[in-house]
C-alpha positions as CSV (number, residue, x, y, z in Angstrom):
1,M,15.8,-23.2,3.3
2,N,13.8,-20.7,1.4
3,S,16.0,-18.1,-0.4
4,T,13.9,-15.3,1.1
5,C,15.1,-16.1,4.7
6,P,16.3,-13.1,6.7
7,Y,20.0,-12.7,7.6
8,F,21.3,-11.3,10.9
9,I,24.2,-10.9,13.2
10,V,24.6,-9.1,16.5
11,A,27.6,-6.9,17.2
12,V,29.0,-5.2,20.3
13,V,30.4,-1.8,19.4
14,S,32.0,1.1,21.2
15,D,31.7,4.8,20.4
16,E,35.1,5.0,18.9
17,K,35.6,5.8,15.2
18,L,36.3,3.0,12.7
19,N,39.4,3.7,10.6
20,T,39.3,1.5,7.5
21,G,38.7,2.1,3.9
22,R,37.3,-1.3,3.1
23,S,34.0,-1.2,1.2
24,L,31.1,-3.5,1.9
25,T,28.6,-5.0,-0.5
26,S,25.5,-2.9,-0.7
27,P,22.7,-2.8,0.4
28,H,22.9,-3.4,4.0
29,F,21.1,-2.4,7.2
30,C,22.0,-1.6,10.8
31,L,19.8,-1.2,13.8
32,P,20.4,-0.3,17.4
33,V,18.7,-2.5,20.0
34,K,18.6,-2.9,23.8
35,K,21.7,-4.0,25.6
36,S,20.0,-7.2,26.8
37,A,18.6,-8.1,23.4
38,Q,19.3,-11.4,21.6
39,P,19.9,-11.4,17.8
40,W,17.2,-9.7,15.8
41,Q,16.6,-10.4,12.1
42,L,16.0,-8.0,9.2
43,L,14.4,-8.7,5.9
44,K,16.5,-9.1,2.9
45,G,15.9,-6.4,0.3
46,S,15.9,-2.6,0.0
47,P,16.0,-0.2,3.0
48,R,12.2,0.2,2.7
49,E,11.7,-3.5,3.3
50,E,13.5,-3.7,6.6
51,R,11.6,-4.9,9.7
52,R,11.6,-2.1,12.4
53,L,11.5,-2.8,16.1
54,P,9.4,-0.6,18.3
55,G,11.3,2.6,19.2
56,S,14.2,1.8,16.9
57,H,15.9,4.0,14.4
58,P,17.2,2.1,11.3
59,Y,20.2,3.3,9.3
60,Y,21.1,2.6,5.7
61,I,24.8,2.7,5.0
62,D,26.8,2.4,1.8
63,S,30.2,1.6,3.2
64,I,32.4,1.1,6.3
65,Q,32.8,4.9,6.3
66,G,29.0,5.2,6.5
67,L,29.0,2.8,9.3
68,S,31.5,4.8,11.2
69,A,29.5,8.0,10.8
70,S,26.3,6.4,11.9
71,L,27.9,4.8,15.0
72,S,28.7,8.2,16.4
73,S,24.9,9.0,16.5
74,M,23.9,5.8,18.2
75,R,23.3,5.5,21.9
76,S,22.9,1.8,22.1
77,P,26.0,-0.4,22.6
78,L,24.5,-3.1,20.4
79,L,24.2,-3.1,16.7
80,T,22.5,-5.5,14.3
81,F,23.0,-5.4,10.6
82,M,23.5,-7.4,7.4
83,V,25.4,-6.9,4.2
84,G,23.7,-8.2,1.1
85,R,24.0,-12.0,1.2
86,R,27.0,-11.8,3.6
87,S,27.0,-11.5,7.4
88,V,29.2,-8.9,8.9
89,V,30.8,-10.0,12.2
90,I,31.8,-7.3,14.7
91,G,33.6,-7.7,18.0
92,L,34.9,-4.5,19.4
93,I,34.7,-1.7,16.8
94,E,38.5,-1.9,16.1
95,S,38.3,-5.6,15.2
96,I,35.6,-5.6,12.6
97,T,35.8,-8.4,10.0
98,L,33.7,-9.8,7.2
99,A,32.4,-13.3,7.3
100,T,32.6,-15.4,4.2
101,A,29.4,-17.4,4.8
102,C,25.9,-16.2,4.7
103,L,23.8,-17.0,7.8
104,P,20.1,-17.4,7.2
105,T,18.0,-17.4,10.4
106,A,17.6,-21.2,10.6
107,Q,21.4,-21.6,10.1
108,A,22.0,-19.0,12.8
109,M,19.8,-21.1,15.1
110,S,21.8,-24.1,14.1
111,S,25.2,-24.6,12.4
112,G,23.8,-27.5,10.5
113,P,22.7,-26.4,7.0
114,S,20.1,-29.2,6.6
115,M,18.4,-28.6,9.9
116,K,14.7,-27.7,9.9
117,V,13.3,-25.3,12.4
118,I,9.9,-26.4,13.6
119,D,7.8,-24.4,16.0
120,S,6.0,-27.1,18.0
121,H,3.6,-24.9,19.8
122,L,1.5,-22.0,18.5
123,H,-2.1,-21.0,17.8
124,V,-4.0,-19.4,15.0
125,W,-7.5,-17.9,14.9
126,A,-9.6,-16.0,12.5
127,N,-9.0,-12.2,12.2
128,T,-12.0,-9.9,12.4
129,A,-12.9,-10.2,8.7
130,E,-12.5,-14.0,8.8
131,S,-14.5,-14.4,11.9
132,K,-17.7,-14.0,9.9
133,E,-16.9,-17.4,8.4
134,F,-15.1,-18.8,11.4
135,P,-16.8,-17.4,14.4
136,Y,-15.3,-17.1,17.8
137,L,-16.6,-19.2,20.7
138,Q,-14.4,-17.2,23.1
139,D,-13.1,-13.7,22.1
140,P,-9.4,-13.4,21.6
141,P,-7.3,-10.8,23.5
142,G,-8.1,-7.4,22.0
143,D,-4.5,-6.5,21.1
144,L,-4.0,-9.9,19.4
145,R,-7.4,-10.3,17.7
146,D,-6.0,-9.5,14.3
147,E,-2.5,-10.8,14.8
148,A,-3.1,-14.6,14.8
149,S,-4.4,-15.3,11.3
150,I,-2.9,-17.9,9.0
151,S,-1.4,-15.2,6.9
152,S,0.1,-13.3,9.9
153,L,1.7,-16.5,11.1
154,L,3.2,-17.3,7.7
155,Q,4.7,-13.8,7.6
156,Q,6.3,-14.2,11.0
157,M,7.6,-17.7,10.1
158,D,9.1,-16.5,6.8
159,H,10.7,-13.4,8.5
160,N,12.3,-15.6,11.1
161,G,13.4,-18.6,9.1
162,V,10.9,-21.1,10.6
163,D,10.2,-24.0,8.3
164,G,7.1,-25.6,9.8
165,A,4.7,-25.4,12.8
166,L,2.4,-27.5,14.9
167,I,-0.8,-25.5,15.3
168,V,-2.5,-26.3,18.6
169,Q,-6.3,-25.7,18.4
170,P,-7.0,-22.5,20.2
171,I,-9.7,-22.1,22.9
172,N,-11.1,-19.2,20.8
173,H,-12.7,-21.6,18.3
174,K,-13.0,-24.3,21.0
175,F,-14.0,-27.6,19.4
176,D,-14.6,-26.2,15.9
177,H,-11.4,-27.2,14.1
178,S,-12.3,-25.8,10.7
179,Y,-9.9,-22.8,10.8
180,V,-6.9,-24.9,11.7
181,L,-8.0,-27.5,9.1
182,K,-8.0,-24.7,6.6
183,A,-4.4,-23.8,7.4
184,M,-3.4,-27.5,7.1
185,K,-5.1,-27.9,3.8
186,E,-3.8,-24.7,2.2
187,H,-0.2,-25.1,3.5
188,P,0.3,-28.9,4.1
189,D,4.1,-28.5,3.8
190,R,4.2,-25.9,6.6
191,F,1.5,-26.9,9.1
192,K,0.3,-29.8,11.1
193,G,-2.5,-29.7,13.7
194,M,-3.1,-30.8,17.3
195,L,-6.8,-31.0,18.0
196,L,-8.5,-30.0,21.3
197,F,-10.3,-32.9,23.0
198,D,-13.9,-32.3,24.3
199,P,-14.3,-34.2,27.6
200,S,-18.0,-33.6,27.6
201,L,-18.6,-36.3,25.0
202,D,-19.4,-39.9,25.8
203,E,-16.7,-42.4,25.1
204,E,-18.1,-43.7,21.8
205,K,-18.6,-40.2,20.4
206,A,-15.3,-38.9,21.6
207,V,-13.3,-41.8,20.1
208,S,-15.3,-41.5,16.9
209,Q,-14.5,-37.7,16.6
210,L,-10.8,-38.4,17.4
211,E,-10.6,-40.9,14.5
212,E,-12.4,-38.5,12.2
213,L,-10.0,-35.7,12.9
214,H,-7.1,-38.1,12.6
215,R,-8.3,-38.9,9.1
216,D,-8.5,-35.2,8.4
217,G,-4.8,-35.0,9.1
218,F,-4.5,-34.0,12.7
219,V,-1.4,-35.5,14.3
220,G,-1.8,-34.8,18.0
221,V,-4.4,-34.2,20.8
222,R,-4.5,-31.5,23.4
223,F,-5.9,-32.3,26.9
224,N,-6.9,-29.1,28.7
225,P,-7.7,-30.3,32.3
226,Y,-9.8,-27.2,33.0
227,L,-12.4,-28.3,30.5
228,W,-13.2,-31.3,32.7
229,P,-15.9,-30.7,35.4
230,Q,-14.6,-28.7,38.3
231,L,-14.9,-30.4,41.6
232,G,-13.4,-27.7,43.9
233,E,-11.4,-24.5,43.9
234,K,-8.3,-26.3,42.7
235,S,-9.6,-29.7,41.5
236,W,-11.2,-31.1,38.4
237,S,-12.5,-34.5,37.4
238,P,-9.6,-36.8,36.5
239,M,-8.3,-37.0,32.9
240,S,-7.2,-40.5,33.7
241,Q,-10.8,-41.9,34.1
242,G,-13.7,-42.5,31.8
243,V,-13.8,-40.7,28.5
244,G,-10.3,-39.2,29.0
245,L,-8.6,-42.5,29.5
246,A,-10.5,-44.0,26.5
247,V,-9.3,-41.3,24.2
248,Y,-5.8,-41.3,25.7
249,R,-5.5,-45.0,25.0
250,R,-6.8,-44.7,21.5
251,C,-4.2,-41.9,20.9
252,G,-1.5,-44.5,21.7
253,E,-3.0,-46.9,19.1
254,L,-3.2,-44.2,16.5
255,G,0.3,-42.8,17.2
256,M,-1.1,-39.4,18.2
257,P,0.9,-37.7,21.0
258,V,-1.2,-36.1,23.8
259,G,-0.2,-32.6,24.9
260,I,-1.2,-31.5,28.4
261,M,-1.6,-27.9,29.4
262,C,-1.1,-27.6,33.2
263,F,-1.8,-23.8,33.1
264,Q,-2.3,-23.5,36.9
265,G,0.8,-25.5,37.7
266,L,2.0,-29.1,37.3
267,A,1.5,-30.0,40.9
268,L,-2.3,-29.8,40.6
269,H,-2.3,-32.5,38.0
270,Y,0.8,-34.6,38.8
271,D,-1.0,-37.6,40.3
272,D,-3.5,-37.6,37.4
273,I,-0.6,-37.6,34.9
274,L,1.0,-40.5,36.7
275,E,-2.2,-42.5,36.3
276,L,-2.4,-41.8,32.6
277,L,1.3,-42.9,32.2
278,K,0.7,-46.1,34.0
279,A,-2.6,-46.9,32.3
280,S,-1.3,-46.5,28.7
281,P,2.5,-46.6,28.4
282,D,2.2,-46.7,24.6
283,T,0.8,-43.2,24.5
284,T,3.3,-40.4,24.0
285,M,2.7,-37.5,26.5
286,I,4.0,-34.0,25.9
287,L,4.0,-31.4,28.7
288,D,3.5,-27.8,27.4
289,H,5.6,-24.8,28.3
290,F,8.2,-26.4,30.7
291,G,5.2,-28.1,32.4
292,F,4.3,-24.6,33.7
293,T,6.9,-25.0,36.4
294,S,7.6,-21.4,37.2
295,V,11.0,-20.5,38.5
296,D,9.6,-19.7,42.0
297,K,8.1,-23.2,42.3
298,Q,11.1,-25.6,42.7
299,D,9.0,-28.4,44.2
300,S,6.9,-28.6,41.1
301,F,9.9,-28.6,38.9
302,E,11.3,-31.6,40.8
303,Q,8.1,-33.4,40.0
304,L,8.7,-32.7,36.3
305,L,12.3,-34.1,36.5
306,Q,10.9,-37.2,38.1
307,L,8.8,-37.8,34.9
308,A,12.1,-38.3,33.0
309,K,12.0,-41.9,34.0
310,Y,9.0,-42.5,31.7
311,P,10.5,-42.7,28.2
312,Q,7.1,-41.7,26.6
313,V,7.2,-38.2,28.3
314,F,8.4,-35.2,26.3
315,V,8.6,-31.5,27.3
316,K,8.1,-28.4,25.2
317,V,10.7,-25.8,26.0
318,S,8.3,-23.1,24.9
319,A,6.9,-19.8,26.2
320,P,9.6,-19.0,28.8
321,F,7.7,-15.8,29.5
322,R,5.1,-18.0,31.3
323,L,7.5,-19.0,34.0
324,N,7.6,-15.9,36.1
325,D,11.2,-14.9,35.2
326,S,11.9,-11.2,35.1
327,S,15.6,-11.6,34.4
328,P,17.1,-10.4,31.1
329,D,16.6,-12.8,28.2
330,F,15.0,-15.3,30.7
331,D,18.3,-16.2,32.2
332,Q,16.7,-18.0,35.2
333,V,14.6,-20.2,32.9
334,Q,17.8,-21.1,31.0
335,K,19.8,-22.0,34.1
336,R,17.1,-23.4,36.4
337,R,14.7,-25.0,33.9
338,F,16.2,-25.6,30.5
339,Q,19.6,-26.9,31.5
340,P,18.3,-29.4,34.1
341,L,15.7,-30.6,31.6
342,L,18.3,-31.1,29.0
343,S,20.3,-33.2,31.5
344,A,17.3,-35.2,32.7
345,F,15.4,-35.8,29.4
346,G,18.1,-35.3,26.7
347,S,17.6,-33.3,23.6
348,E,15.7,-36.1,21.9
349,R,12.8,-35.5,24.3
350,L,12.7,-31.7,24.2
351,L,11.1,-29.6,21.5
352,V,11.0,-25.8,21.0
353,G,7.9,-23.7,20.7
354,S,6.9,-20.0,20.6
355,D,3.3,-19.9,21.9
356,F,2.5,-17.5,19.0
357,P,0.6,-15.1,19.0
358,F,1.1,-14.5,22.7
359,V,4.9,-14.3,22.2
360,L,4.2,-11.1,20.2
361,Q,3.4,-9.4,23.5
362,Q,7.0,-9.9,24.6
363,S,9.9,-7.5,23.7
364,Q,11.6,-10.2,21.6
365,A,8.4,-11.1,19.8
366,Y,8.7,-14.2,17.5
367,G,12.5,-13.8,17.6
368,M,12.3,-15.6,21.0
369,L,13.0,-18.9,19.1
370,N,16.4,-17.5,18.4
371,T,16.9,-16.8,22.1
372,I,16.1,-20.4,23.0
373,S,18.5,-21.6,20.3
374,T,21.4,-19.7,21.9
375,W,20.9,-21.8,25.0
376,I,21.9,-25.0,23.1
377,A,25.6,-25.7,23.0
378,T,26.0,-28.6,20.5
379,D,24.9,-29.0,16.9
380,Q,23.4,-32.4,17.7
381,D,21.2,-31.1,20.6
382,K,20.2,-28.0,18.5
383,K,19.1,-30.1,15.6
384,A,16.9,-32.2,17.9
385,I,15.4,-29.4,20.0
386,M,14.8,-27.0,17.2
387,G,13.1,-29.4,14.9
388,G,14.2,-33.0,15.0
389,T,12.2,-34.1,18.0
390,A,9.0,-32.6,16.5
391,E,9.6,-34.5,13.3
392,K,10.2,-37.7,15.2
393,L,6.9,-37.3,17.0
394,F,4.7,-35.9,14.2
395,G,6.3,-36.8,11.0
396,P,8.4,-34.7,8.6
397,W,7.4,-31.2,7.5
398,G,7.9,-30.2,3.8
399,V,6.0,-33.3,2.7
400,D,2.5,-32.7,1.2
401,A,0.4,-34.2,3.9
402,T,-2.7,-34.3,1.6
403,E,-1.0,-37.1,-0.3
404,K,-1.3,-39.3,2.8
405,L,-5.1,-38.7,3.3
């Protein structure tokens, strides 16, 4: 893990005074956050280098006495802070203790020191300045236009202890993969790419383009069913026929998993998915974002659970904010989606993802990966879901991929 990783801990405190003279290593930070918040991370360094959350009021404290004084001015019952390269663990205010081990973000997401954290689902696109060289084919959301560049993503990853990422080609650049390719070439140890399939091509051209992008280093393919010709209000030409099937089969031969985005719900595409699975059992299929089985559509989720009998099917436990769950910290997603999926598929077929930059529109921002990590009880499951499954499917991160080309 990079030595610049952030360190964090969350503490529940009361308004009572802390009576102790024990000094803490300096510098350290503390930050009040919402009662429902999951752990937040702060950058290691001086007080000026801390990462502030919207509406927060950071404090810089020299000692336990300083902590006591600052607590009296805080309204929030939750406190997050770090102490140099140590983590301070607080239960109730009267039971404050110092931990002996440092907890970088990736270690906080797993107790295994060698575990990699791999974000298996995110996007990048050119910012305004870069768009002159990498033009948009569909404009990004206005508030995210300049938040999804390669440099912005790297900053978020570094601040949150994420080792690597699978970049899924965004619709904003459509079938022009040059910006994602730029990220892969400039940072081969951090990034791998999943291309976006163009179903308008004929079979020969589509397979040829697939093979070319595979040689360029792309390791997976995205099927967006809404790019196929629309037949009716809620129906599209099948992915499992013609050019779609040809590419899907070739992906199996090349060892490239196919990710499917059922944005309007799994039920609309379930039969088509079954046909793909039967036609090419050797092709790995990944369903994005819990299969888009929102918490108010249990019938659709039961269909997803039925797919567990196909060993080539994997599920991204990503973007819980897309599942229509308004409960704090996505509790309904955890209980009604994540836990049943873990039981049905096992951790070796689940992989975590953020859906950056769209996750930045959520209160937890990129720290949502930490939230999902807290749902995982065992070290073995955590190691798989937080990175191991992704490396099994796409190869290890941290290896210079250009050496393989």
